[in-house]
C-alpha positions as MATLAB code, in Angstrom:
seq = 'XXXXXXXXXXXXXXXXXXXXXXXXXXXXXXXXXXXXXXXXXXXXXXXXXXXXXXXXXXXXXXXXXXXXXXXXXXXXXXXXXXXXXXXXXXXXXXXXXXXXXXXXXXXXXXXXXXXXXXXXXXXXXXXXXXXXXXXXXXXXXXXXXXXXXXXXXXXXXXXXXXXXXXXXXXXXXXXXXXXXXXXXXXXXXXXXXXXXXXXXXXXXXXXXXXXXXXXXXXXXXXXXXXXXXXXXXXXXXXXXXXXXXXXXXXXXXXXXXXXXXXXXXXXXXXXXXXXXXXXXXXXXXXXXXXXXXXXXXXXXXXXXXXXXXXXXXXXXXXXXXXXXXXXXXXXXXXXXXXXXXXXXXXXXXXXXXXXXXXXXXXXXXXXXXXXXXXXXXXXXXXXXXXXXXXXXXXXXXXXXXXXXXXXXXXXXXXXXXXXXXXXXXXXXXXXXXXXXXXXXXXXXXXXXXXXXXXXXXXXXXXXXXXXXXXXXXXXXXXXXXXXXXXXXXXXXXXXXXXXXXXXXXXXXXXXXXXXXXXXXXXXXXXXXXXXXXXXXXXXXXXXXXXXXXXXXXXXXXXXXXXXXXXXXXXXXXXXXXXXXXXXXXXXXXXXXXXXXXXXXXXXXXXXXXXXXXXXXXXXXXXXXXXXXXXXXXXXXXXXXXXXXXXX';
ca = [
     -60.152  112.873  -65.271;
     -63.688  112.434  -64.016;
     -64.866  112.417  -60.413;
     -65.766  108.716  -60.598;
     -62.265  107.858  -61.750;
     -60.687  109.919  -58.994;
     -62.948  108.287  -56.392;
     -62.023  104.831  -57.651;
     -58.325  105.606  -57.495;
     -58.664  107.006  -53.971;
     -60.544  103.885  -52.883;
     -57.859  101.727  -54.501;
     -55.123  103.645  -52.707;
     -57.029  103.334  -49.421;
     -57.380   99.579  -49.921;
     -53.727   99.353  -50.860;
     -52.697  101.293  -47.779;
     -54.881   99.057  -45.631;
     -53.276   95.982  -47.127;
     -49.792   97.440  -46.547;
     -50.768   98.314  -42.990;
     -52.011   94.735  -42.520;
     -48.770   93.322  -43.886;
     -46.720   95.670  -41.696;
     -48.833   94.811  -38.655;
     -48.386   91.097  -39.257;
     -44.663   91.584  -39.880;
     -44.360   93.536  -36.629;
     -46.315   90.881  -34.738;
     -44.378   87.854  -35.970;
     -41.028   89.562  -35.497;
     -41.541   90.196  -31.784;
     -40.908   86.627  -30.679;
     -39.011   83.495  -31.647;
     -41.040   81.361  -29.259;
     -43.320   79.309  -31.482;
     -46.304   79.197  -29.093;
     -46.234   82.949  -28.537;
     -45.720   83.592  -32.237;
     -48.720   81.487  -33.314;
     -51.031   82.956  -30.685;
     -50.065   86.528  -31.604;
     -50.332   85.920  -35.379;
     -53.772   84.282  -35.017;
     -55.083   87.158  -32.934;
     -53.719   89.742  -35.391;
     -55.200   88.054  -38.473;
     -58.605   87.702  -36.786;
     -58.587   91.432  -35.994;
     -57.595   92.320  -39.552;
     -60.443   90.364  -41.140;
     -62.940   90.847  -38.255;
     -63.494   87.096  -37.571;
     -64.549   85.724  -34.134;
     -62.524   82.605  -33.512;
     -59.756   80.592  -35.055;
     -57.048   77.995  -34.735;
     -53.614   77.229  -36.107;
     -52.495   73.759  -37.196;
     -48.908   72.796  -38.017;
     -47.953   69.962  -40.338;
     -45.867   67.102  -38.965;
     -43.480   66.252  -41.804;
     -43.122   62.622  -40.605;
     -46.748   61.722  -39.968;
     -48.329   64.135  -42.509;
     -50.886   65.152  -39.907;
     -52.185   68.557  -38.903;
     -51.700   69.163  -35.165;
     -53.574   71.878  -33.257;
     -51.040   74.341  -31.847;
     -53.062   77.490  -31.034;
     -56.706   78.583  -30.782;
     -58.511   81.794  -29.897;
     -62.014   83.121  -29.657;
     -65.179   81.468  -28.482;
     -65.099   78.986  -25.657;
     -64.534   75.334  -26.451;
     -68.121   74.652  -25.411;
     -69.337   76.641  -28.416;
     -66.726   75.418  -30.880;
     -64.498   72.308  -30.641;
     -61.371   72.024  -32.745;
     -59.885   68.606  -33.487;
     -56.444   67.990  -31.961;
     -55.242   66.317  -35.145;
     -56.365   65.924  -38.735;
     -55.030   63.500  -41.348;
     -53.913   65.007  -44.648;
     -54.688   61.747  -46.408;
     -58.147   63.205  -47.081;
     -57.854   64.614  -50.647;
     -60.109   67.673  -50.083;
     -58.348   68.680  -46.855;
     -54.950   68.077  -48.439;
     -55.930   70.108  -51.520;
     -56.911   73.119  -49.397;
     -54.187   72.786  -46.753;
     -51.395   72.381  -49.285;
     -52.661   75.072  -51.652;
     -50.765   78.280  -52.213;
     -53.738   80.624  -51.767;
     -56.426   80.962  -49.071;
     -59.892   79.431  -49.412;
     -63.175   81.178  -48.409;
     -66.396   79.423  -47.451;
     -69.895   80.767  -46.949;
     -72.239   79.707  -44.112;
     -73.911   76.855  -45.956;
     -70.497   75.368  -46.885;
     -69.030   75.301  -43.363;
     -70.540   72.008  -42.061;
     -69.156   70.142  -45.068;
     -65.657   68.748  -45.571;
     -62.903   69.751  -44.912;
     -64.410   71.135  -41.729;
     -65.493   67.645  -40.717;
     -61.789   66.989  -40.157;
     -61.104   70.204  -38.222;
     -64.264   70.627  -36.152;
     -65.532   67.979  -33.738;
     -69.164   68.994  -34.384;
     -70.983   71.257  -36.855;
     -71.134   74.964  -35.951;
     -74.153   76.521  -37.698;
     -73.739   79.824  -35.866;
     -70.861   80.859  -38.144;
     -71.558   82.840  -41.336;
     -68.155   82.513  -42.993;
     -64.855   80.677  -42.744;
     -61.382   80.966  -44.209;
     -58.518   78.483  -44.512;
     -55.184   80.276  -44.811;
     -52.148   78.153  -45.807;
     -48.980   79.113  -43.926;
     -46.102   78.647  -46.361;
     -42.337   78.986  -46.299;
     -39.789   78.108  -48.964;
     -42.483   76.906  -51.394;
     -44.034   74.409  -48.983;
     -46.960   74.528  -46.598;
     -45.885   74.344  -42.936;
     -49.282   74.994  -41.379;
     -52.890   76.002  -41.770;
     -54.922   78.775  -40.116;
     -58.685   78.274  -39.751;
     -60.746   81.363  -38.836;
     -64.521   81.587  -38.445;
     -66.941   84.545  -38.375;
     -70.290   84.587  -36.582;
     -71.303   87.733  -38.573;
     -71.144   88.497  -42.268;
     -67.596   89.807  -42.944;
     -66.989   93.351  -44.121;
     -67.087   93.920  -47.812;
     -63.604   95.429  -47.787;
     -61.933   92.238  -46.464;
     -58.314   91.796  -47.512;
     -57.837   90.359  -50.964;
     -56.367   86.948  -51.722;
     -52.908   88.270  -52.618;
     -52.578   90.123  -49.319;
     -53.841   87.136  -47.355;
     -51.381   84.926  -49.239;
     -48.571   87.337  -48.364;
     -49.702   87.298  -44.716;
     -49.711   83.487  -44.765;
     -46.205   83.525  -46.239;
     -45.008   85.969  -43.569;
     -46.411   83.802  -40.808;
     -44.956   80.667  -42.481;
     -41.496   82.227  -42.633;
     -41.812   83.304  -38.995;
     -42.721   79.701  -38.091;
     -39.666   78.399  -39.933;
     -37.445   80.992  -38.230;
     -38.874   80.028  -34.845;
     -38.290   76.366  -35.639;
     -34.751   77.067  -36.743;
     -34.181   79.067  -33.579;
     -35.672   76.269  -31.481;
     -33.593   73.695  -33.352;
     -30.459   75.762  -32.818;
     -31.303   76.304  -29.164;
     -32.061   72.621  -28.783;
     -28.788   71.762  -30.511;
     -26.862   74.008  -28.124;
     -28.762   72.551  -25.177;
     -28.146   69.026  -26.446;
     -24.449   69.710  -26.965;
     -24.135   71.243  -23.505;
     -26.112   68.400  -21.962;
     -24.009   65.798  -23.761;
     -20.870   67.537  -22.503;
     -22.306   67.386  -19.002;
     -23.193   63.739  -19.530;
     -19.649   63.008  -20.688;
     -18.320   64.852  -17.650;
     -20.585   62.761  -15.451;
     -19.383   59.581  -17.111;
     -15.757   60.461  -16.452;
     -16.272   61.985  -12.993;
     -17.035   58.768  -11.120;
     -16.813   55.031  -11.633;
     -19.883   54.182   -9.548;
     -22.301   52.869  -12.181;
     -25.587   53.723  -10.445;
     -24.473   57.297   -9.768;
     -23.299   57.815  -13.364;
     -26.502   56.396  -14.853;
     -28.649   58.528  -12.556;
     -26.818   61.668  -13.691;
     -27.068   60.727  -17.367;
     -30.812   60.093  -17.094;
     -31.251   63.422  -15.300;
     -29.474   65.199  -18.144;
     -31.458   63.245  -20.744;
     -34.680   64.642  -19.258;
     -33.468   68.151  -20.145;
     -33.561   67.446  -23.893;
     -36.017   64.534  -24.199;
     -39.149   64.590  -22.069;
     -40.069   61.324  -20.381;
     -42.138   60.164  -17.449;
     -39.855   57.261  -16.667;
     -36.642   55.782  -18.031;
     -34.705   52.600  -17.421;
     -31.405   50.936  -18.231;
     -31.829   47.187  -18.771;
     -28.982   44.770  -19.441;
     -29.195   41.450  -21.236;
     -28.604   38.258  -19.268;
     -29.035   34.596  -20.129;
     -32.372   34.591  -18.327;
     -33.837   37.902  -19.504;
     -33.497   41.620  -18.840;
     -31.866   42.839  -15.656;
     -32.946   46.392  -14.788;
     -29.954   48.007  -13.118;
     -31.499   51.494  -12.777;
     -35.046   52.802  -13.155;
     -35.984   56.461  -12.809;
     -39.275   58.326  -12.663;
     -39.201   62.098  -12.890;
     -39.672   63.668   -9.492;
     -38.536   60.513   -7.700;
     -35.205   59.180   -6.562;
     -33.684   56.640   -8.970;
     -34.177   53.039   -7.959;
     -31.086   50.883   -8.247;
     -32.156   47.275   -8.469;
     -30.622   45.173   -5.683;
     -32.222   41.781   -6.157;
     -31.198   41.444   -9.821;
     -33.901   38.947  -10.704;
     -34.056   38.906  -14.493;
     -37.368   39.626  -16.234;
     -38.019   37.029  -18.977;
     -37.709   38.227  -22.572;
     -41.347   37.275  -23.167;
     -42.399   39.980  -20.693;
     -40.364   42.654  -22.492;
     -41.101   41.871  -26.141;
     -40.479   45.420  -27.368;
     -37.091   45.617  -25.648;
     -36.228   42.150  -26.952;
     -36.930   43.286  -30.514;
     -34.623   46.293  -30.028;
     -31.760   43.963  -29.079;
     -32.479   41.619  -31.988;
     -32.859   44.337  -34.654;
     -29.949   46.308  -33.159;
     -31.771   49.581  -33.848;
     -34.132   51.962  -32.026;
     -37.843   51.187  -31.800;
     -40.658   53.676  -31.185;
     -44.154   52.574  -30.193;
     -46.428   55.614  -30.792;
     -49.190   54.004  -28.760;
     -48.453   50.846  -26.799;
     -52.165   50.048  -26.629;
     -52.157   49.595  -30.391;
     -48.936   47.567  -30.565;
     -48.706   43.779  -30.562;
     -45.074   44.063  -29.392;
     -46.045   45.590  -26.067;
     -46.453   43.428  -22.981;
     -49.007   44.818  -20.557;
     -47.673   45.019  -16.986;
     -49.608   46.460  -14.048;
     -46.790   48.665  -12.799;
     -46.388   50.121  -16.320;
     -50.090   50.774  -16.986;
     -49.550   54.518  -17.363;
     -47.325   54.216  -20.453;
     -48.663   55.178  -23.880;
     -45.605   56.261  -25.898;
     -42.457   54.146  -25.590;
     -38.985   54.208  -27.099;
     -36.130   51.754  -26.786;
     -32.552   52.290  -27.992;
     -29.938   49.499  -28.061;
     -26.829   49.730  -25.891;
     -23.913   48.483  -27.990;
     -20.318   47.979  -26.845;
     -17.748   46.855  -29.425;
     -20.500   45.638  -31.756;
     -22.175   43.631  -28.982;
     -25.679   44.506  -27.806;
     -25.587   44.504  -24.014;
     -28.961   46.031  -23.214;
     -31.586   48.703  -23.840;
     -32.188   52.307  -22.765;
     -35.932   52.989  -22.583;
     -38.022   56.147  -22.129;
     -41.787   56.527  -22.050;
     -44.616   59.064  -21.791;
     -48.222   59.007  -20.712;
     -49.309   60.708  -23.979;
     -49.546   58.706  -27.216;
     -47.603   59.683  -30.385;
     -45.065   61.646  -28.386;
     -41.671   60.603  -29.721;
     -40.279   61.607  -33.117;
     -37.153   60.777  -35.125;
     -35.434   63.756  -33.542;
     -36.083   62.256  -30.112;
     -34.604   58.963  -31.327;
     -31.369   60.688  -32.356;
     -31.103   62.453  -29.000;
     -31.781   59.307  -26.969;
     -29.266   57.415  -29.119;
     -26.630   60.027  -28.276;
     -27.295   59.522  -24.575;
     -27.348   55.760  -25.044;
     -23.750   56.074  -26.230;
     -22.923   57.822  -22.949;
     -24.693   55.064  -21.027;
     -22.667   52.367  -22.800;
     -19.483   54.312  -22.076;
     -20.456   54.531  -18.403;
     -21.239   50.824  -18.280;
     -17.971   49.904  -19.981;
     -15.969   52.150  -17.638;
     -17.770   50.729  -14.637;
     -17.195   47.187  -15.851;
     -13.507   47.860  -16.414;
     -13.270   49.461  -12.992;
     -15.118   46.566  -11.375;
     -12.912   44.086  -13.238;
      -9.732   45.841  -12.077;
     -11.072   46.203   -8.537;
     -12.152   42.591   -8.489;
      -8.839   41.363   -9.868;
      -7.005   43.417   -7.243;
      -9.272   42.011   -4.536;
      -8.679   38.485   -5.806;
      -4.916   38.962   -5.846;
      -5.043   40.471   -2.365;
      -7.116   37.543   -1.189;
      -4.755   34.983   -2.699;
      -1.779   36.844   -1.227;
      -3.325   36.882    2.245;
      -4.209   33.213    1.992;
      -0.694   32.398    0.737;
       0.790   34.403    3.592;
      -1.354   32.520    6.069;
      -0.352   29.238    4.434;
       3.342   29.983    4.614;
       3.654   31.745    7.966;
       1.017   30.378   10.321;
       0.728   26.944   11.840;
      -2.078   27.671   14.287;
      -5.146   25.988   12.792;
      -7.790   28.377   14.158;
      -5.850   31.417   12.893;
      -5.493   29.859    9.434;
      -9.178   28.949    9.264;
     -10.311   32.426   10.324;
      -7.941   34.109    7.845;
      -9.043   31.891    4.944;
     -12.737   32.356    5.739;
     -12.473   36.139    6.210;
     -10.647   36.548    2.898;
     -13.143   34.334    1.041;
     -16.101   36.334    2.418;
     -14.466   39.671    1.592;
     -13.536   38.675   -1.959;
     -16.962   37.272   -2.897;
     -19.257   39.606   -0.946;
     -20.812   36.698    0.925;
     -22.975   37.422    3.940;
     -21.390   34.663    6.023;
     -19.228   31.569    5.754;
     -18.426   28.269    7.418;
     -15.445   25.912    7.390;
     -16.839   22.450    8.037;
     -14.998   19.245    8.971;
     -16.163   15.689    9.550;
     -16.123   14.400   13.116;
     -14.146   11.162   13.407;
     -16.440    9.681   16.048;
     -19.869   10.450   14.501;
     -18.885   11.069   10.821;
     -21.169   14.180   10.965;
     -20.201   17.429    9.235;
     -19.774   20.134   11.890;
     -18.498   23.737   11.613;
     -15.021   24.438   12.975;
     -15.151   28.196   12.202;
     -18.176   30.409   11.365;
     -17.709   34.078   10.385;
     -19.774   36.935    8.947;
     -19.077   39.876    6.631;
     -17.797   41.979    9.570;
     -15.149   39.338   10.375;
     -17.010   38.490   13.566;
     -17.387   34.945   14.811;
     -20.911   33.580   14.492;
     -22.335   31.713   17.451;
     -22.313   28.130   16.233;
     -25.144   26.722   18.345;
     -27.131   26.061   15.188;
     -25.561   25.116   11.884;
     -27.883   27.327    9.806;
     -26.839   26.207    6.346;
     -27.960   23.749    3.713;
     -26.718   20.460    5.113;
     -27.723   18.841    1.827;
     -25.219   20.953   -0.107;
     -22.465   20.555    2.519;
     -22.874   16.785    2.599;
     -23.065   16.517   -1.189;
     -19.852   18.507   -1.668;
     -18.143   16.717    1.230;
     -19.026   13.274   -0.073;
     -18.510   13.915   -3.809;
     -15.681   16.446   -3.784;
     -17.548   18.423   -6.494;
     -18.193   22.173   -5.873;
     -21.726   23.625   -6.038;
     -22.869   27.106   -7.140;
     -26.527   28.188   -6.993;
     -27.697   31.736   -7.687;
     -31.042   31.226   -5.980;
     -31.488   28.102   -3.877;
     -35.207   28.858   -3.469;
     -35.728   28.405   -7.208;
     -33.011   25.828   -7.879;
     -34.781   22.497   -8.559;
     -31.898   20.658   -6.846;
     -32.499   22.338   -3.479;
     -35.751   24.350   -3.583;
     -37.730   21.902   -1.446;
     -35.055   21.275    1.187;
     -36.179   22.222    4.726;
     -32.945   24.102    5.491;
     -33.316   26.218    2.333;
     -36.895   27.110    3.229;
     -36.329   27.560    6.980;
     -33.239   29.745    6.727;
     -34.276   31.644    3.563;
     -31.130   30.696    1.651;
     -30.543   32.281   -1.767;
     -27.011   32.523   -3.162;
     -24.818   29.576   -2.118;
     -21.213   28.699   -2.991;
     -19.620   25.541   -1.595;
     -16.255   23.949   -2.480;
     -14.300   20.983   -1.067;
     -10.935   21.203    0.659;
      -8.842   18.484   -0.986;
      -5.763   17.094    0.707;
      -3.848   14.277   -0.990;
      -6.853   13.482   -3.152;
      -9.271   13.267   -0.242;
     -11.871   15.725    1.069;
     -10.604   16.992    4.412;
     -13.253   19.718    4.776;
     -15.796   21.985    3.079;
     -15.731   25.763    2.555;
     -19.312   27.088    2.503;
     -20.470   30.673    1.693;
     -23.974   32.060    1.300;
     -26.097   35.196    1.083;
     -29.619   34.980    2.452;
     -30.660   38.433    1.171;
     -29.488   38.602   -2.418;
     -29.928   36.225   -5.322;
     -27.199   36.086   -7.972;
     -24.473   37.163   -5.545;
     -21.976   34.583   -6.826;
     -20.887   33.691  -10.351;
     -18.465   31.320  -12.062;
     -15.546   33.635  -11.368;
     -16.328   33.517   -7.642;
     -16.414   29.721   -7.861;
     -13.017   29.674   -9.587;
     -11.545   32.033   -6.979;
     -12.959   30.061   -4.073;
     -11.633   26.824   -5.572;
      -8.155   28.383   -5.773;
      -8.437   29.593   -2.175;
      -9.559   26.125   -1.091;
      -6.632   24.489   -2.890;
      -4.187   26.876   -1.235;
      -5.839   26.542    2.142;
      -6.058   22.742    2.029;
      -2.282   22.338    2.232;
      -2.015   24.829    5.085;
      -4.945   23.268    6.907;
      -3.493   19.795    6.449;
      -0.124   21.010    7.760;
      -1.844   22.771   10.650;
      -3.827   19.644   11.415;
      -0.591   17.625   11.390;
       1.064   20.273   13.551;
      -1.916   20.192   15.910;
      -1.735   16.410   16.091;
       2.043   16.641   16.616;
       1.549   19.139   19.431;
      -1.000   16.830   20.993;
       1.313   13.846   20.570;
       4.237   15.834   21.996;
       2.127   16.862   24.956;
       1.125   13.261   25.515;
       4.770   12.157   25.151;
       5.944   14.848   27.577;
       3.339   13.666   30.036;
       4.535   10.072   29.679;
       8.181   11.160   30.060;
       7.261   13.041   33.224;
       5.492    9.943   34.493;
       8.567    7.785   33.629;
      10.842   10.292   35.378;
       8.672   10.189   38.456;
       8.688    6.365   38.352;
      12.469    6.364   37.891;
      12.900    8.710   40.835;
      10.662    6.456   42.894;
      12.694    3.448   41.700;
      15.919    5.178   42.621;
      14.548    6.002   46.047;
      13.390    2.413   46.469;
      16.750    1.116   45.275;
      18.506    3.435   47.716;
      16.272    2.207   50.476;
      16.968   -1.405   49.491;
      20.704   -0.780   49.351;
      20.573    0.984   52.702;
      18.521   -1.863   54.154;
      20.961   -4.407   52.748;
      23.919   -2.451   54.087;
      22.200   -2.067   57.410;
      21.467   -5.793   57.582;
      25.051   -6.575   56.649;
      26.427   -4.137   59.217;
      24.139   -5.522   61.922;
      25.170   -9.095   61.098;
      28.840   -8.109   60.943;
      28.574   -6.140   64.167;
      26.925   -9.072   65.940;
      29.511  -11.517   64.702;
      32.360   -9.134   65.512;
      31.052   -8.480   69.018;
      30.629  -12.184   69.601;
      34.112  -13.019   68.378;
      35.817  -10.163   70.305;
      34.022  -10.624   73.594;
      35.873  -13.933   74.445;
      39.474  -12.747   73.888;
      38.691   -9.494   75.702;
      37.294  -11.415   78.653;
      40.491  -13.543   78.773;
      42.676  -10.457   78.582;
      40.727   -8.716   81.333;
      40.914  -11.834   83.566;
      44.670  -12.334   83.062;
      45.356   -8.661   83.726;
      43.411   -8.840   86.985;
      45.261  -12.002   88.097;
      48.667  -10.619   87.252;
      47.957   -7.403   89.138;
      47.534   -9.329   92.353;
      51.073  -10.797   92.074;
      52.826   -7.528   91.149;
      53.926   -4.814   93.495;
      51.530   -1.945   93.438;
      52.956    1.117   91.839;
      55.656   -0.718   90.032;
      56.231   -0.361   86.357;
      54.579   -3.683   85.595;
      51.665   -2.879   87.853;
      51.117    0.396   85.847;
      51.281   -1.461   82.538;
      48.757   -3.953   83.781;
      46.455   -1.084   84.754;
      46.775    0.326   81.245;
      45.907   -3.080   79.777;
      42.870   -3.326   82.026;
      41.635    0.154   80.960;
      42.227   -0.613   77.269;
      40.417   -3.921   77.478;
      37.552   -2.241   79.346;
      37.336    0.352   76.612;
      37.509   -2.340   73.958;
      34.773   -4.227   75.775;
      32.634   -1.102   75.726;
      33.245   -0.693   71.991;
      32.341   -4.319   71.417;
      29.213   -3.759   73.480;
      28.279   -0.839   71.217;
      29.015   -2.854   68.111;
      26.703   -5.521   69.386;
      23.933   -2.913   69.737;
      24.200   -1.624   66.097;
      20.708   -1.596   64.473;
      21.113    1.011   61.669;
      23.540    1.922   58.958;
      24.863    5.344   59.941;
      28.219    6.765   58.842;
      30.389    9.795   59.474;
      33.296   11.393   57.609;
      36.745   10.072   58.225;
      40.213   10.767   56.888;
      40.166   12.046   53.333;
      36.947   11.244   51.482;
      36.304    8.021   53.384;
      33.450    7.376   55.785;
      33.234    5.062   58.777;
      30.429    3.653   60.912;
      29.080    6.193   63.400;
      28.756    3.875   66.450;
      26.768    6.274   68.597;
      24.097    6.864   65.924;
      24.201    3.290   64.593;
      23.700    1.940   68.133;
      21.115    4.558   68.979;
      23.243    6.214   71.682;
      24.478    9.728   72.279;
      28.123   10.301   71.706;
      30.182    9.689   74.855;
      33.307   11.651   75.251;
      35.622    9.917   77.618;
      38.762   11.808   76.818;
      40.440    8.893   75.113;
      41.556    9.043   71.538;
];
């Protein structure tokens, strides 16, 4: 064997060893990390060192868009060399080189030409050589490495087979890193979905559940803002909007956004499938809104419950072309959690509302059956109506008999406190219309309702949600039950109207009975007053009658006494005269003389009695034998009793 042959074999072995060392070095480099960014940066640096090139970049192929995306670069500053962020493989020359199985070398005069026009933003004449190295795995190209040299490369640069093997090693490492990332993402997604499911079942407060779900969504799908919008008859109602780094905003006013202002979301609900807008500026389905000017990429996923589309879950980013099919699948999984949360919340709200309605009807029925005091009934009915509907305040209004004007009898607020009724701060138009027609009225926003928008009371008092029903008693309107909310539009719905109508029907009977009872109490009071007056008149009549009877008796006694005295005086005078004459002819001290003395004393006493009888001027009596009474001469004649010792 000659010296030349031996030298050639030694050189071949040296080159082979160098190639093996290069392959081992690359293998060692790509095996140190499963993080794709780190892997690409390390592999690029290692390859550049092996072939003694100055700068380079790594592009990966997006299987969906068939575009090359810049993922790593190294070397000269971007001011000296500018790599394109993306390149389209629809160019045949670029596709031929990028999708080839072996690397491609270019000399200095070939660098400014295609395919470099697609990879470099401007020509770079300072470079002497370039190489495009396909990165392949499982018989397909997954990426492309572009490296450039400002000096003429060494003559012993690695051969095509070695470079192809290096490209295959890097390609396999990329696939392994992707698989690892996919597996990690799958585990993260599964864990996040479990957390989302836990959140959905941990509370029935819709805003809290949705906020948690959107927080967990941000862990697997990046977004700058997200929103949950529900379909209504008038448009989309955003019930929760969230920007990363900010507290979620639960919408309180619930003013629907017209479908024409959310065309992309409207299409999602009509097509019943997800929609991705890679760049909203290039989409005719996007509606430009000032507060959403930052959005470039947008995705909407339908919210479907029992085959009914109820709304849309949206996410967006400030970068264009951000969301992929994988993102769609992840967002769809979270959309399912959102629909579950909404359904649970709706069921909970329905049960809570039904319980509240039954409680309200029970309380009203209890008031109807057990209370007759009108003010207590009115306050109970109004408090229950406000509590059940969430009204801000309420009035029970009745028509005055004298003026025929509708005036409030009871006014209450949400805290069951009585409102000072100096001013009747409601829509008189609505009260009068319901009172006169007997037809209930529901308006979700009086300011925008063409029936009432221009009314002074609506404008002055800032009225929004209004619910007003008649109180019907025996086919006639006996009053009006009025509720409103000056802060929130859409507070009341048809179910509230139905409930309030039922309450009004129940209350009307009780109110009518209470009104009758109140009238009866008033009538009874008036009757009692009249009876008292009659009793007083009767007592006065009795007293007058007694006085008349006494006067009549007195007159009769006086007349009788006068007549009696007149009639008795003559015989007594005769008796006294005869007794005196006879005494003169009878012996003093004899029996006859003594009898005559007795006669004289008796007639004198009788004369005195007659004298008293003649002086009677009043009817005065005194007790006598048994239960009888006789004339009291001393009192009747106006004299003091004289005790003379005689019987």
